[in-house]
Each structure stands twice: as structure tokens, then as C-alpha cells.
Backbone as a chain_set.jsonl record, in Angstrom:
{"seq": "MRVRYLVGAGGALVSASLATVLLTGCGTAFGQDESDEPAVPPTPEEAAHEAAVPEHNVINEDVLIIVDDGAEVSEECGDREVVVTADDAVVVLDGDCGLVRATGRGSTVDVGSADKIVLVGVDNTVSFASGDPEVINHGRNTTVTEGGSADG", "coords": {"N": [[-2.744, 88.457, 168.162], [-1.442, 91.844, 168.15], [-0.25, 94.196, 165.192], [2.002, 97.077, 164.465], [2.357, 99.509, 162.41], [4.765, 101.825, 162.192], [5.929, 103.703, 159.93], [5.896, 106.04, 157.981], [4.308, 107.564, 154.888], [7.057, 108.307, 153.848], [8.398, 106.772, 154.602], [8.393, 104.785, 153.925], [8.858, 105.088, 150.876], [11.642, 105.167, 151.617], [11.854, 102.388, 152.799], [11.272, 100.439, 150.639], [13.341, 101.005, 148.623], [15.369, 100.548, 150.38], [14.979, 97.633, 149.875], [14.747, 97.193, 147.212], [18.001, 97.606, 146.665], [18.926, 95.96, 148.483], [18.471, 93.274, 147.321], [19.511, 93.262, 144.182], [20.431, 91.593, 142.294], [20.569, 89.089, 143.652], [19.629, 86.889, 142.192], [21.575, 86.522, 140.306], [23.703, 85.864, 142.114], [23.003, 82.929, 142.722], [23.536, 81.636, 140.518], [21.069, 82.646, 138.402], [20.331, 84.277, 135.619], [18.825, 87.712, 135.781], [16.963, 87.801, 133.74], [15.835, 85.492, 133.255], [13.15, 83.174, 134.225], [12.038, 82.13, 137.767], [13.744, 78.819, 138.798], [11.189, 76.053, 138.207], [11.309, 73.687, 141.483], [12.125, 70.223, 141.613], [9.276, 67.597, 142.111], [9.477, 65.597, 144.718], [9.217, 62.977, 143.821], [10.211, 62.972, 141.523], [13.146, 63.823, 141.223], [13.985, 61.933, 143.143], [13.324, 59.851, 141.355], [15.268, 61.059, 139.385], [17.877, 61.057, 140.207], [18.129, 58.306, 140.627], [18.391, 56.401, 138.628], [21.021, 55.658, 136.269], [23.593, 57.542, 134.515], [24.594, 56.242, 132.548], [24.415, 52.592, 130.305], [23.949, 50.253, 133.382], [25.27, 47.258, 134.438], [25.386, 44.827, 136.353], [26.52, 41.582, 138.57], [23.539, 41.991, 140.341], [22.176, 43.401, 138.733], [20.529, 44.692, 135.623], [20.693, 48.17, 133.846], [19.739, 50.176, 131.708], [19.625, 52.091, 129.861], [20.573, 53.526, 127.91], [19.706, 55.368, 124.945], [18.512, 53.739, 122.0], [19.615, 51.683, 122.415], [21.151, 48.368, 121.832], [21.309, 45.279, 124.124], [22.073, 41.196, 124.436], [21.705, 39.817, 126.705], [23.383, 37.371, 129.115], [19.766, 36.371, 131.446], [20.192, 35.43, 133.773], [18.214, 35.484, 136.937], [18.791, 38.481, 137.604], [17.195, 41.662, 138.145], [15.724, 43.312, 136.154], [15.776, 46.924, 134.517], [14.728, 48.487, 132.32], [14.413, 51.9, 130.791], [15.538, 53.177, 128.603], [14.895, 54.877, 125.599], [14.316, 52.861, 122.145], [15.007, 50.666, 122.725], [16.693, 47.831, 122.308], [16.422, 44.897, 123.57], [17.104, 41.77, 124.492], [17.25, 38.443, 127.067], [18.564, 35.759, 127.513], [16.707, 33.065, 129.208], [16.088, 33.022, 132.616], [14.675, 35.941, 134.637], [14.566, 37.849, 137.452], [12.246, 40.923, 138.332], [11.215, 42.855, 135.584], [11.083, 45.638, 134.234], [9.633, 48.376, 132.086], [10.05, 51.379, 131.277], [10.804, 53.215, 129.352], [10.667, 54.447, 126.094], [8.997, 52.975, 123.608], [10.909, 50.848, 123.172], [11.794, 47.123, 122.575], [11.983, 44.068, 124.247], [12.836, 41.121, 125.064], [12.675, 38.607, 127.133], [13.768, 35.574, 128.093], [12.356, 33.945, 130.995], [10.32, 35.44, 133.615], [9.291, 36.761, 136.916], [7.802, 39.037, 137.316], [6.656, 41.074, 135.347], [6.582, 44.772, 134.369], [5.116, 47.763, 133.237], [5.386, 51.076, 132.563], [6.046, 52.563, 130.636], [5.889, 53.935, 127.613], [4.851, 52.921, 124.416], [6.343, 50.655, 124.486], [6.932, 46.513, 123.447], [7.132, 43.451, 125.604], [8.598, 40.338, 125.362], [7.836, 37.6, 126.77], [9.464, 34.222, 126.953], [8.959, 31.533, 128.193], [6.932, 30.765, 131.025], [4.977, 32.214, 134.018], [4.598, 35.456, 133.736], [3.763, 37.554, 136.561], [1.724, 40.304, 135.462], [2.096, 43.622, 135.275], [0.144, 46.328, 133.876], [0.653, 49.86, 133.227], [1.308, 51.399, 131.542], [1.551, 53.145, 128.237], [0.244, 52.237, 125.368], [1.258, 49.709, 125.224], [2.729, 46.358, 124.932], [2.376, 42.592, 126.272], [3.656, 39.611, 125.372], [3.58, 36.089, 125.066], [5.753, 34.785, 123.598], [8.37, 35.716, 121.574], [11.363, 36.461, 121.122], [13.956, 35.077, 122.63], [15.725, 32.74, 124.694], [14.041, 30.508, 126.521]], "CA": [[-0.778, 89.958, 168.614], [-1.563, 93.267, 167.537], [1.218, 94.31, 164.803], [1.802, 98.393, 164.461], [3.571, 100.279, 161.653], [5.447, 103.086, 162.45], [5.852, 103.928, 158.983], [5.288, 106.732, 157.485], [4.724, 107.947, 153.308], [8.45, 108.799, 153.204], [9.415, 105.541, 155.237], [8.11, 103.68, 153.074], [9.73, 104.714, 150.185], [13.167, 104.567, 151.951], [12.036, 100.886, 152.689], [11.504, 100.081, 149.799], [14.063, 101.536, 147.828], [15.986, 99.207, 150.823], [14.796, 96.37, 149.628], [15.499, 96.948, 146.22], [19.403, 97.485, 146.741], [19.754, 94.453, 149.07], [18.23, 91.86, 146.883], [19.519, 93.368, 143.313], [21.85, 91.007, 141.866], [20.565, 88.444, 144.659], [19.542, 86.324, 141.263], [22.776, 86.143, 139.998], [24.192, 85.086, 143.118], [22.976, 81.888, 142.765], [23.656, 80.819, 139.421], [19.802, 82.579, 138.072], [20.205, 85.224, 134.91], [18.012, 88.044, 136.284], [16.048, 87.281, 133.081], [15.401, 83.985, 133.772], [11.99, 82.859, 135.146], [12.723, 81.506, 138.604], [13.481, 76.946, 137.948], [10.279, 75.14, 139.097], [12.106, 72.407, 142.021], [11.25, 69.1, 141.125], [8.601, 67.094, 142.906], [9.751, 64.367, 145.675], [9.223, 61.738, 143.215], [10.97, 63.31, 140.004], [14.081, 64.155, 142.178], [14.204, 60.013, 143.785], [14.012, 58.948, 140.046], [16.583, 61.205, 138.326], [18.94, 60.163, 141.497], [18.538, 56.59, 140.681], [18.841, 56.363, 137.351], [22.678, 56.299, 136.212], [23.721, 57.502, 133.386], [25.014, 54.893, 131.346], [24.396, 50.905, 131.008], [24.214, 49.405, 133.449], [25.056, 45.2, 133.633], [26.219, 43.817, 136.704], [25.731, 40.507, 139.114], [22.661, 42.0, 140.569], [21.061, 44.783, 138.35], [20.602, 45.136, 134.518], [19.715, 48.46, 133.565], [19.238, 49.878, 130.153], [19.126, 53.782, 129.565], [21.35, 54.711, 126.147], [18.857, 55.513, 123.981], [18.94, 53.369, 120.88], [21.116, 50.45, 122.999], [21.081, 46.786, 121.638], [22.109, 44.211, 124.534], [21.626, 40.871, 124.811], [22.763, 39.317, 128.0], [21.921, 36.365, 130.15], [19.43, 37.259, 132.57], [20.758, 34.781, 135.923], [17.692, 36.074, 138.099], [18.581, 39.778, 137.544], [16.376, 42.153, 138.222], [15.554, 44.713, 134.711], [15.448, 48.126, 134.2], [14.777, 49.668, 130.657], [14.232, 53.047, 130.383], [16.006, 53.368, 127.219], [13.958, 54.986, 124.112], [14.347, 52.581, 121.294], [16.261, 50.249, 122.992], [15.865, 46.25, 121.831], [17.206, 44.009, 124.812], [16.793, 39.921, 124.556], [17.41, 38.272, 127.718], [18.126, 34.166, 127.332], [17.488, 32.185, 130.719], [14.978, 33.652, 134.167], [14.688, 36.773, 135.693], [13.848, 38.435, 137.935], [12.242, 41.787, 138.165], [11.463, 43.398, 134.384], [10.583, 47.184, 133.866], [9.854, 48.922, 130.877], [10.092, 52.268, 131.697], [11.284, 54.087, 128.172], [10.004, 54.862, 125.456], [9.58, 52.6, 122.021], [11.276, 49.65, 123.094], [11.046, 46.169, 122.876], [12.172, 43.404, 125.346], [12.802, 39.445, 124.891], [13.234, 37.907, 128.436], [13.567, 33.866, 128.713], [10.966, 34.086, 131.664], [10.187, 36.261, 134.65], [8.609, 36.485, 137.569], [7.397, 40.102, 137.107], [6.639, 42.221, 134.442], [5.766, 45.502, 135.212], [5.312, 48.714, 132.043], [4.98, 52.21, 132.736], [6.504, 53.643, 129.646], [4.982, 54.09, 126.39], [4.854, 52.151, 123.319], [6.986, 49.162, 124.762], [6.726, 45.554, 123.809], [7.868, 42.776, 126.517], [7.885, 38.989, 125.592], [8.709, 35.846, 127.369], [9.28, 32.897, 125.957], [8.217, 31.065, 129.485], [6.57, 30.68, 132.639], [3.641, 32.881, 134.056], [4.817, 36.183, 134.826], [2.669, 38.199, 137.039], [2.305, 41.857, 134.524], [1.419, 45.403, 135.753], [0.858, 47.089, 132.791], [0.528, 50.93, 133.831], [2.117, 51.963, 130.315], [0.257, 53.534, 127.393], [0.084, 51.348, 123.959], [1.785, 48.825, 126.02], [1.981, 45.266, 125.385], [3.04, 41.799, 126.98], [2.887, 38.606, 124.739], [4.156, 35.083, 125.204], [7.25, 34.418, 122.951], [9.82, 36.387, 121.457], [13.561, 35.782, 120.888], [15.03, 34.728, 123.525], [15.711, 31.504, 125.113], [13.973, 30.339, 127.709]], "C": [[-1.493, 90.684, 167.679], [-0.529, 93.485, 167.042], [0.643, 95.864, 164.385], [2.887, 98.724, 163.175], [3.954, 101.466, 161.853], [5.538, 103.728, 161.136], [5.888, 104.781, 158.36], [5.1, 107.234, 156.079], [5.921, 107.476, 152.85], [9.206, 107.764, 153.955], [9.285, 104.921, 154.872], [9.193, 103.472, 151.476], [11.343, 104.509, 150.574], [13.234, 102.98, 152.199], [11.997, 99.96, 151.566], [12.563, 100.527, 148.425], [15.837, 101.115, 148.382], [16.449, 98.364, 150.567], [14.908, 95.715, 148.611], [17.126, 97.258, 145.93], [19.579, 96.571, 147.358], [19.165, 93.259, 148.158], [18.444, 91.99, 144.727], [20.898, 92.513, 143.681], [21.562, 89.274, 142.719], [20.048, 86.778, 143.019], [20.691, 85.903, 140.407], [23.982, 84.92, 140.533], [24.313, 83.377, 143.493], [22.629, 81.31, 141.362], [22.523, 81.49, 137.88], [20.542, 83.725, 136.79], [18.992, 86.181, 135.6], [16.585, 88.54, 135.179], [15.253, 86.472, 133.19], [14.344, 83.901, 134.551], [12.665, 81.882, 136.183], [12.625, 79.66, 137.981], [12.294, 76.95, 139.234], [10.897, 73.989, 140.143], [10.82, 71.489, 141.285], [10.553, 68.366, 142.081], [9.626, 65.934, 144.057], [10.81, 63.087, 144.57], [10.67, 61.788, 141.549], [13.004, 63.081, 140.549], [14.767, 62.369, 142.374], [14.893, 59.554, 142.465], [15.618, 59.527, 139.076], [18.025, 60.626, 139.393], [19.489, 59.204, 141.212], [18.864, 56.207, 139.166], [20.567, 57.093, 136.769], [22.853, 57.267, 134.418], [24.291, 56.932, 131.835], [24.211, 53.273, 131.756], [24.971, 50.623, 132.318], [24.206, 47.307, 134.559], [26.035, 45.161, 134.586], [25.732, 42.573, 137.298], [24.081, 41.003, 139.904], [21.587, 42.308, 139.835], [21.159, 44.849, 136.309], [19.752, 46.047, 134.421], [20.312, 49.804, 132.809], [18.682, 51.734, 130.123], [19.997, 55.044, 128.428], [20.294, 54.293, 125.638], [19.389, 55.05, 122.721], [19.722, 51.34, 121.272], [20.831, 49.168, 122.141], [21.774, 45.809, 122.63], [21.012, 43.347, 124.449], [22.372, 40.079, 125.593], [21.32, 37.719, 128.399], [21.241, 36.588, 130.878], [20.214, 36.602, 134.351], [19.562, 35.814, 136.934], [18.195, 37.466, 138.338], [17.316, 40.333, 137.794], [16.553, 43.071, 137.111], [15.181, 45.699, 134.52], [15.299, 48.879, 133.226], [13.949, 51.179, 130.298], [14.865, 53.733, 129.704], [14.895, 53.428, 126.597], [14.956, 54.426, 123.452], [15.054, 51.615, 121.343], [15.9, 48.353, 122.267], [17.05, 45.595, 122.93], [16.834, 42.506, 124.687], [18.499, 39.737, 125.704], [17.417, 36.655, 127.756], [17.94, 34.06, 129.305], [15.929, 33.16, 131.399], [15.628, 34.509, 134.658], [13.906, 37.326, 136.267], [12.141, 38.854, 137.636], [11.862, 41.8, 136.377], [10.728, 44.37, 134.564], [10.811, 47.78, 133.503], [10.076, 50.33, 131.365], [9.72, 53.329, 130.37], [9.734, 54.303, 127.344], [10.089, 54.192, 123.528], [10.335, 51.279, 122.496], [10.775, 48.44, 122.965], [11.892, 44.801, 123.61], [12.26, 42.216, 125.151], [13.15, 38.901, 126.496], [12.82, 36.347, 128.192], [12.095, 33.912, 129.713], [11.381, 35.594, 132.415], [9.746, 36.15, 135.417], [7.817, 37.303, 137.65], [7.157, 40.518, 136.068], [5.617, 43.772, 134.664], [6.612, 46.933, 133.382], [4.53, 49.522, 132.527], [5.005, 53.048, 131.341], [5.399, 53.716, 128.305], [5.251, 53.664, 124.941], [5.467, 51.187, 123.206], [6.844, 47.735, 124.106], [7.111, 44.5, 124.784], [7.493, 41.38, 125.953], [8.277, 38.234, 126.025], [8.225, 34.855, 126.987], [8.756, 31.528, 127.07], [7.799, 31.069, 130.501], [5.185, 31.187, 132.23], [3.532, 34.159, 134.824], [3.869, 36.953, 135.418], [3.518, 39.607, 135.975], [1.382, 42.889, 134.9], [1.138, 46.212, 134.238], [-0.418, 48.45, 132.82], [0.889, 51.525, 132.434], [0.841, 52.939, 129.168], [0.537, 52.797, 125.944], [1.463, 49.845, 124.15], [1.853, 47.49, 125.647], [3.153, 43.784, 126.128], [2.458, 40.432, 126.449], [3.754, 37.561, 125.038], [5.101, 35.176, 123.404], [8.29, 35.453, 122.157], [10.84, 35.621, 120.418], [14.206, 34.837, 121.939], [14.874, 33.645, 124.04], [15.05, 31.214, 126.62], [15.046, 29.71, 128.79]], "O": [[-2.033, 90.274, 166.652], [0.459, 93.247, 167.737], [-0.525, 96.105, 164.078], [4.011, 98.235, 163.064], [3.096, 102.292, 161.542], [4.949, 104.793, 161.319], [5.991, 104.153, 157.307], [6.266, 107.514, 155.801], [6.116, 106.661, 151.949], [10.436, 107.779, 154.004], [9.968, 103.949, 155.192], [9.866, 102.532, 151.053], [12.116, 103.809, 149.921], [14.236, 102.311, 151.95], [12.588, 98.881, 151.541], [12.256, 100.206, 147.277], [16.901, 101.163, 147.764], [17.614, 97.985, 150.692], [15.073, 94.502, 148.484], [17.443, 97.089, 144.752], [20.572, 95.962, 146.96], [19.591, 92.152, 148.487], [17.851, 91.22, 143.971], [21.793, 92.539, 144.526], [22.299, 88.342, 142.397], [20.389, 85.636, 143.33], [20.607, 84.827, 139.815], [24.63, 83.976, 140.082], [25.151, 82.751, 144.143], [21.624, 80.64, 141.123], [22.763, 81.171, 136.715], [21.633, 84.077, 137.239], [18.066, 85.498, 136.04], [15.615, 89.24, 135.469], [14.035, 86.642, 133.227], [14.409, 84.494, 135.628], [13.525, 81.057, 135.876], [11.849, 79.236, 137.125], [12.266, 77.401, 140.379], [11.053, 72.992, 139.439], [9.689, 71.626, 140.818], [11.161, 68.368, 143.152], [10.748, 65.714, 143.601], [11.952, 62.635, 144.477], [11.474, 61.056, 140.973], [13.802, 62.241, 140.134], [15.747, 61.85, 141.839], [16.032, 59.15, 142.23], [16.517, 58.935, 138.479], [18.933, 59.86, 139.07], [20.683, 58.919, 141.302], [19.902, 55.593, 138.917], [21.072, 58.215, 136.791], [22.049, 57.377, 133.492], [24.312, 57.201, 130.634], [23.698, 52.87, 132.8], [26.183, 50.685, 132.521], [23.336, 46.593, 135.056], [27.222, 45.329, 134.306], [24.653, 42.181, 136.856], [23.369, 40.002, 139.983], [20.443, 41.871, 139.964], [22.285, 45.159, 135.919], [18.552, 45.846, 134.609], [21.267, 50.41, 133.294], [17.598, 52.275, 130.34], [20.082, 56.252, 128.21], [19.863, 53.144, 125.736], [20.388, 55.563, 122.218], [20.083, 50.358, 120.624], [19.688, 49.335, 121.717], [22.844, 45.372, 122.207], [19.818, 43.638, 124.395], [23.497, 39.673, 125.302], [20.164, 37.311, 128.292], [21.847, 37.357, 131.624], [20.541, 37.093, 135.432], [19.994, 36.769, 137.579], [18.019, 37.766, 139.519], [16.325, 39.61, 137.693], [17.626, 43.675, 137.105], [13.979, 45.695, 134.254], [15.766, 50.017, 133.26], [12.969, 51.293, 129.561], [14.934, 54.934, 129.964], [13.989, 52.599, 126.695], [16.125, 54.786, 123.593], [15.788, 51.348, 120.391], [14.806, 47.975, 121.846], [18.255, 45.841, 122.981], [15.652, 42.438, 125.025], [19.657, 40.152, 125.651], [16.331, 36.139, 128.02], [18.558, 34.578, 130.235], [15.047, 33.742, 130.767], [16.771, 34.377, 135.095], [12.726, 37.454, 135.942], [11.218, 38.178, 137.182], [12.205, 40.779, 135.781], [9.626, 44.155, 135.067], [11.868, 48.342, 133.793], [10.543, 50.093, 132.479], [8.721, 54.046, 130.305], [8.536, 54.326, 127.626], [10.774, 54.601, 122.59], [10.068, 50.457, 121.62], [9.566, 48.281, 123.131], [12.916, 44.793, 122.928], [11.08, 41.986, 124.887], [14.355, 38.963, 126.739], [11.642, 35.998, 128.117], [10.964, 33.911, 129.226], [12.201, 36.462, 132.117], [9.255, 35.027, 135.294], [6.75, 36.85, 138.064], [8.051, 39.938, 135.452], [4.432, 43.874, 134.98], [7.698, 47.006, 132.808], [3.384, 49.281, 132.906], [4.221, 53.94, 131.018], [4.187, 53.501, 128.344], [6.09, 54.359, 124.369], [5.451, 50.582, 122.134], [5.721, 47.707, 124.611], [8.244, 44.967, 124.903], [6.302, 41.069, 125.965], [9.427, 37.979, 125.669], [7.07, 34.522, 126.724], [8.163, 30.578, 126.557], [8.622, 31.602, 131.246], [4.488, 31.033, 131.227], [2.923, 34.346, 135.878], [2.897, 37.098, 134.677], [4.685, 39.917, 135.734], [0.154, 42.917, 134.814], [2.103, 46.64, 133.605], [-1.631, 48.387, 132.618], [0.436, 52.668, 132.49], [-0.335, 53.236, 129.377], [1.609, 53.262, 125.558], [2.226, 49.308, 123.348], [0.793, 47.002, 126.038], [4.346, 43.915, 126.405], [1.341, 40.005, 126.741], [4.878, 37.965, 125.333], [4.74, 35.693, 122.347], [9.162, 35.808, 122.95], [10.969, 34.775, 119.533], [14.964, 33.898, 121.696], [13.702, 33.278, 123.959], [15.521, 31.655, 127.669], [14.749, 29.636, 129.982]]}, "num_chains": 1, "name": "protein.A"}
């Protein structure tokens, strides 16, 4: 395909001026100050994670989701899935848990027992009182040990 430009030097100046007039204020029309750097959209993984994380702890019959930084939670696990995204939380879960996932920073999680323990956070410690859970440790400076203060 062949493209021809039919605009001379004077027409290019008019086109550039027209484009400037049309685009002025577009940033503010979308809630962005003209001086702000354009926002970088989140990756699909970041967007999915942000949409999935609640604003406060969720404790119901299916899951325990601990998101409040510094939270101290003591519960009967009841075969629930456990997700600790909070920083510096202390979580004690007596009895049997399903999947236990620690993704926050500096948290201590003691469970009676678990089917599976997954660590992806930083400086987290997960302990289990009994059983032989499958352990996946992709965290940094994270440990899984037998023991802890939870009842099996």
C-alpha cells in the first residue's frame, strides 16, 4: 500500500496546532494532572491479586483471610483454607487446616495440622503441631517447622 502526504510545510504547522488544541486538557478529563507522569497499568497478575484481596480480615466457614497488618488471630481451623497476606501478624489455628498460604511479611502462623503449606512472602514462619504437610517454600527468609503453639 502506498501512502502520499499532500500537506505542505504550512499545512503541517496547522495540523500540529490543531492537534495541540484538540489534545489540551485530555489528561485532566481523565483525572490526571497535566504535570503528572502517565500511570503504568498493573500487570494482569497484579490486577487479579488486588481484586482478590479484601480490605479487612475474612473469617467464615470456608476461608480465613488475614490481611490486617499486626493482627492477632486465634481460631479453630476447621479444615478451612488459610491465607495470610498481612505483615507482622500472629495467627494461631488449632485443629486441621486445608491449604495454608503465607504471602505477607514478618508473620508467624501456627497451625495444628495442614494438608499443604505454601510460603511466598518474606520473613514468615509457619509451624505445624502434627501431620506431614506438603511444603512449597518460594519465600525469602521463610521457614516451616514442626512445633508451634497450636493444638493438633
